[in-house]
C-alpha positions in Angstrom: -0.1 0.0 0.0 2.8 2.6 1.1 3.8 4.3 -2.2 6.0 7.6 -3.0 4.8 10.7 -1.0 4.5 13.9 -2.6 6.3 17.2 -2.1 3.7 19.9 -2.1 2.5 22.9 -0.1 -0.2 23.4 2.2 -2.1 25.6 -0.3 -2.0 22.9 -2.8 -3.1 20.5 0.0 -6.2 22.2 1.2 -8.0 25.5 0.4 -9.0 27.4 3.3 -11.2 30.4 4.0 -12.2 32.7 6.7 -15.2 31.7 8.7 -18.4 33.7 8.7 -20.1 36.5 11.3 -22.6 35.1 13.4 -23.3 37.0 16.3 -26.0 35.9 19.5 -28.7 38.2 18.1 -28.6 36.5 14.7 -28.6 32.8 15.9 -31.5 31.0 15.9 -32.9 27.6 17.3 -31.6 24.5 15.2 -29.4 21.7 15.0 -26.9 22.7 12.8 -23.4 23.2 15.0 -21.3 26.0 15.1 -17.7 25.5 15.2 -15.0 28.3 16.1 -11.5 28.7 17.0 -12.1 26.4 20.3 -14.2 23.9 18.4 -18.1 23.6 18.6 -19.9 26.9 20.4 -23.6 25.9 20.2 -25.9 25.4 17.4 -27.8 27.6 14.4 -30.9 26.7 12.0 -28.7 27.1 8.9 -25.5 25.6 7.3 -23.2 27.4 5.0 -20.4 24.6 5.0 -20.8 21.0 3.9 -19.6 18.1 6.1 -17.3 16.7 6.8 -15.3 19.8 7.3 -12.5 20.9 9.3 -12.0 24.1 10.9 -8.8 25.9 12.2 -8.4 28.7 15.2 -7.2 31.3 13.8 -7.0 34.0 16.8 -6.9 34.2 20.5 -6.3 31.4 23.1 -7.4 28.8 20.7 -4.9 29.8 17.8 -4.2 26.8 16.0 -6.5 24.4 17.3 -7.8 22.2 14.8 -11.6 20.5 14.8 -13.4 18.2 12.7 -17.1 18.0 11.8 -18.6 15.0 10.2 -22.1 17.0 9.4 -22.9 20.3 7.7 -21.9 23.1 9.8 -21.6 26.9 10.2 -17.7 28.1 10.4 -17.5 31.1 12.8 -15.2 33.9 12.1 -12.7 33.1 14.6 -11.4 30.4 12.6 -10.4 29.1 9.0 -12.5 26.4 7.4 -11.5 24.0 4.3 -13.5 24.7 1.4 -11.7 22.4 -1.0 -9.7 18.7 -0.1 -7.8 18.8 -3.2 -8.9 15.2 -3.6 -7.4 14.1 -0.2 -9.1 12.3 2.3 -10.9 14.7 4.6 -10.2 12.7 7.9 -6.9 12.4 7.0 -6.3 16.0 6.3 -8.0 16.8 9.8 -5.1 14.8 11.7 -2.7 16.2 9.1 -3.2 19.8 10.1 -3.7 18.6 13.8 -0.1 17.4 13.4 1.4 20.7 11.9 2.9 23.5 14.6 1.1 26.7 13.7 2.5 28.5 16.7 5.5 29.4 14.2 3.1 31.0 11.4 1.8 33.4 13.9 0.8 36.9 11.9 -0.5 38.7 14.5 1.0 41.4 17.3 -1.0 42.0 19.8 -2.7 38.6 20.1 -1.9 35.5 17.8 -3.4 35.2 14.3 -3.3 33.0 11.5 -3.4 34.2 8.1 -3.9 31.6 5.3 -1.8 33.5 2.7 0.9 33.4 5.2 0.5 29.6 6.0 0.0 28.3 2.4 3.5 28.0 1.2 4.3 25.8 4.1 5.9 22.8 2.4 4.6 19.5 3.3 4.8 15.8 2.2 1.7 14.0 1.5 1.1 10.1 0.8 -1.1 8.5 -1.6 -4.6 8.5 -1.4 -5.2 4.9 -0.3 -2.2 5.4 2.2 -4.3 8.2 3.5 -7.2 6.3 4.1 -5.4 3.8 5.8 -3.8 6.4 8.2 -7.1 8.0 8.7 -8.8 4.4 9.6 -6.1 3.9 12.1 -6.4 7.1 14.2 -10.0 7.2 13.6 -10.5 4.1 15.1 -8.7 5.6 18.3 -10.8 8.3 18.3 -14.2 6.6 17.7 -13.2 4.2 20.9 -12.3 7.7 22.8 -15.7 9.1 21.9 -17.7 5.8 22.6 -16.1 5.8 26.1 -17.0 9.2 26.5 -20.8 8.5 25.8 -20.7 5.3 28.0 -19.2 7.6 30.5 -22.4 9.8 30.3 -24.9 7.0 30.5 -23.6 5.7 33.3 -23.2 8.8 35.3 -26.9 9.5 34.6 -27.7 6.3 35.9 -26.0 6.9 39.2 -27.4 10.1 39.3 -30.7 9.2 38.2 -31.0 6.7 41.1 -30.0 9.2 43.6 -32.3 11.6 42.5 -35.1 9.0 42.5 -34.3 8.3 46.2 -33.0 11.1 47.9 -34.6 14.1 45.9 -37.7 13.1 44.5 -38.3 10.1 47.1 -40.2 8.1 44.8 -40.0 4.6 46.9 -41.8 6.7 49.6 -44.3 8.1 47.5 -45.0 4.6 46.1 -45.3 3.2 49.7 -47.5 5.9 50.6 -50.0 5.5 47.6 -49.8 1.6 47.8 -48.0 1.4 44.4 -45.1 -1.3 43.5 -42.2 0.6 44.3 -40.1 -1.5 41.5 -37.6 -2.6 44.6 -37.1 -5.9 46.0 -38.9 -6.2 49.2 -36.1 -6.1 51.7 -35.3 -2.5 50.2 -38.3 -1.3 49.9 -39.2 -2.0 53.5 -36.4 0.4 54.3 -38.5 3.1 53.0 -41.1 5.1 55.2 -44.5 5.5 53.7 -45.4 9.1 54.8 -43.6 12.8 54.8 -43.0 15.7 57.6 -42.5 19.3 56.8 -38.8 20.5 56.9 -37.2 24.0 56.0 -36.5 22.0 52.4 -39.7 21.1 52.2 -41.3 17.8 52.9 -39.0 14.9 53.6 -39.7 11.3 54.3 -40.8 10.7 57.9 -38.0 9.6 60.3 -35.1 11.1 57.9 -33.4 14.1 59.4 -31.8 17.2 58.1 -28.3 18.1 58.7 -25.5 20.0 57.2 -23.4 19.2 54.0 -20.4 19.4 56.5 -21.8 16.5 58.1 -21.5 14.3 55.0 -17.9 15.3 54.2 -14.7 16.5 55.8 -12.6 19.3 53.8 -8.7 17.9 53.6 -6.5 20.9 53.9 -3.0 19.4 53.6 -0.9 22.0 51.6 1.6 20.8 48.8 4.4 23.3 47.4 5.6 21.5 44.0 8.1 24.2 43.7 10.1 22.1 46.6 10.4 18.9 44.1 10.9 20.6 41.1 12.1 17.1 39.1 8.8 14.9 40.7 6.3 14.3 38.8 2.9 15.5 39.9 -0.8 14.5 38.4 -2.4 18.3 38.6 -6.2 18.5 38.8 -6.8 22.0 37.7 -9.9 24.0 36.6 -8.8 24.1 32.9 -7.7 20.1 32.9 -11.3 19.5 34.2 -13.1 21.8 31.3 -11.0 20.1 28.9 -12.2 16.4 29.6 -11.5 15.8 33.4 -8.3 14.4 33.0 -5.4 15.7 35.2 -1.9 17.1 33.6 1.3 15.5 34.4 3.8 17.9 35.2 7.0 18.6 37.0 7.1 20.3 40.2 9.0 23.0 38.8 6.1 23.9 36.4 3.4 24.4 39.3 4.1 27.7 40.5 1.8 27.8 43.7 0.8 26.0 46.5 -1.8 23.0 45.7 -3.8 21.0 48.1 -3.0 17.4 48.0 -5.3 15.2 46.5 -5.3 11.7 48.3 -7.4 8.4 46.8 -11.1 8.2 47.4 -11.8 12.2 47.3 -14.0 14.0 45.3 -13.3 17.6 44.3 -16.0 20.5 44.6 -15.0 23.6 42.8 -16.1 27.0 44.5 -15.1 29.1 41.5 -18.1 30.3 39.2 -20.4 27.4 40.9 -22.8 28.4 38.0 -20.6 26.0 35.9 -20.7 22.6 37.6 -17.1 21.1 38.5 -17.6 18.4 40.3 -14.6 15.7 39.9 -14.7 12.0 40.7 -10.7 11.8 40.9 -9.1 8.6 39.9 -6.1 8.2 42.0 -4.2 5.5 43.7 -2.6 5.1 47.0 1.0 6.7 46.8 0.6 8.8 44.2 1.5 12.5 43.7 -1.6 14.2 43.2 -2.4 18.0 43.7 -5.2 20.3 42.8 -5.9 24.0 42.7 -7.1 25.6 45.8 -10.0 26.5 44.1 -11.6 22.9 44.4 -12.4 21.8 48.0 -10.7 18.4 48.3 -13.8 16.0 50.2 -13.6 13.3 52.1 -16.9 11.3 53.0 -17.6 10.9 56.3 -19.2 7.6 57.3 -21.8 6.2 57.3 -21.9 8.5 54.0 -19.7 7.5 50.8 -18.0 8.8 48.1 -20.9 8.0 45.5 -23.4 9.6 47.7 -21.5 12.6 48.4 -20.6 13.1 44.2 -24.4 12.5 43.5 -25.2 14.9 45.9 -22.5 17.4 45.1 -24.4 17.3 41.6 -28.0 17.2 42.5 -30.0 20.0 41.3 -31.2 20.9 44.6 -27.7 21.4 45.8 -26.4 23.2 42.8 -29.3 25.6 43.2 -27.8 26.4 46.6 -24.6 26.7 45.9 -25.1 29.2 43.2 -26.8 31.2 45.5 -23.9 31.8 47.7 -21.4 33.6 45.3 -19.5 36.7 46.3 -17.3 39.0 44.1 -18.7 41.7 41.2 -16.6 39.9 38.5 -18.6 37.4 36.4 -15.4 35.6 35.5 -14.4 35.2 39.4 -17.4 34.8 41.7 -16.9 32.1 44.4 -18.5 30.7 47.1 -17.4 30.8 50.4 -16.2 27.4 51.9 -18.1 27.8 55.2 -21.2 28.6 53.3 -20.9 25.6 51.2 -20.2 23.1 54.4 -23.2 24.8 56.1 -25.8 24.1 52.9 -28.5 22.0 54.4 -29.1 18.5 53.1 -31.5 15.4 53.6 -30.0 12.8 56.0 -31.4 9.3 55.1 -30.8 6.4 57.5 -27.2 4.7 56.9 -28.7 1.6 55.9 -30.3 3.3 52.9 -27.0 5.1 52.2 -25.4 1.9 51.9 -27.9 0.2 50.0 -27.6 2.9 47.2 -23.7 2.7 47.5 -24.1 -1.1 46.5 -25.6 0.0 43.1 -23.8 3.4 42.5 -20.2 2.9 43.6 -20.0 0.2 41.1 -21.6 2.4 38.0 -19.3 5.2 39.0 -16.2 2.7 39.1 -17.1 1.9 35.7 -16.8 5.5 34.4 -13.4 5.3 36.1 -12.1 2.5 34.1 -13.7 4.0 31.0 -11.6 7.0 31.4 -8.5 5.3 32.2 -8.9 3.5 28.7 -9.7 6.8 26.9 -6.8 8.6 28.3 -4.5 5.5 27.3 -6.1 5.2 23.9 -5.2 9.2 23.4 -1.9 8.9 24.2 -1.3 6.1 21.7 -3.2 8.4 19.4 -0.9 11.3 20.1 2.4 9.1 19.8 1.2 7.9 16.8 0.2 11.1 15.0 3.4 12.8 14.2 5.2 9.7 13.2 2.6 8.7 10.7 1.9 12.3 9.3 6.0 12.6 8.7 6.1 9.4 7.2 8.3 7.9 10.0 5.9 5.1 10.4 4.0 3.7 7.1 1.1 1.7 6.9 1.9 -1.5 5.2 -0.3 -3.8 2.8 -2.1 -5.4 5.6 -2.9 -2.2 7.3 -0.2 -2.3 9.8 1.9 0.6 10.9 5.8 -0.2 10.4 8.6 1.9 10.8 10.6 2.9 7.5 13.3 1.0 7.0 
């Protein structure tokens, strides 16, 4: 399969065009994805570019980022998009552009900027079409599996959170028992729930259940770590950006982490106090003995018995808790509002009997453990993809006739 690669320029490989203006007031409700410099940023009711398509961030913090869309889409003016693949495989072109270091071709002054006329003369080597398709298949299979894991995680999370909402927010088993309906639970489990309610400051709660504080369910761990004191050591760094970019901590040397952090032991939940309208609750995956730290914008929370990590995680993501924490914000800057720690720990919660908490954990813990397994697998696949990408795009590795990756001899 491997043939001679062609020496050409980027401008001969694909045709790029600046995206199109679309203000918030111009957007209409629809299903067409809008892609800008940072990727998809919403939807519109009209497409002006055919899929599959590629958008390259041309300005700002997302300068040089490359995004792929399988459907028709609207390319925003913060990016350049491909209007002609010049006979090349679209998905290969996506990976090819991702492998380019666009930071070397910044034509801006006040902020980074990517000009198509400035990058068109870049000299590149491209493989024949059949090899392009083989390379795209290898890398695409890895990305497809990563996406499948992401979707599976969403489903698993929804299952655990749905069970929590049913038992501890909507009180479905109690309502069913009070109304004489089938509770859909094994009899020994159904018998644990009462058949009536009582009033409380949070509204009606099951009779025999109590009200407490969030601080009754969790202990805030406050052990500090100064990574700069161990400059050569490797740390797993749980930061706000790392959460936003896929809930995968960065691995960094101590010398690259410039401020004091909280230590992150195994078995905790991280809850962000920064801009609490953005839900950042992190079920961290830390093994005993690992050097892990997090931003001090997070609360490091350990479940207090009889509460469990699964219960605390689902509680911190429950609608009523989110509504309460959003009401605690201080600060006038929209981008730097915070909830005070003591106020968070003093939030009122419903306290069910410990035997029901344990029954919930028997189901939820195994579900959430599977989400961590999916994340580990996705991270390993992403590392493999990122290792293969530059070597396949440079021709250092070639795809043989059997579709196997092999080094160039």
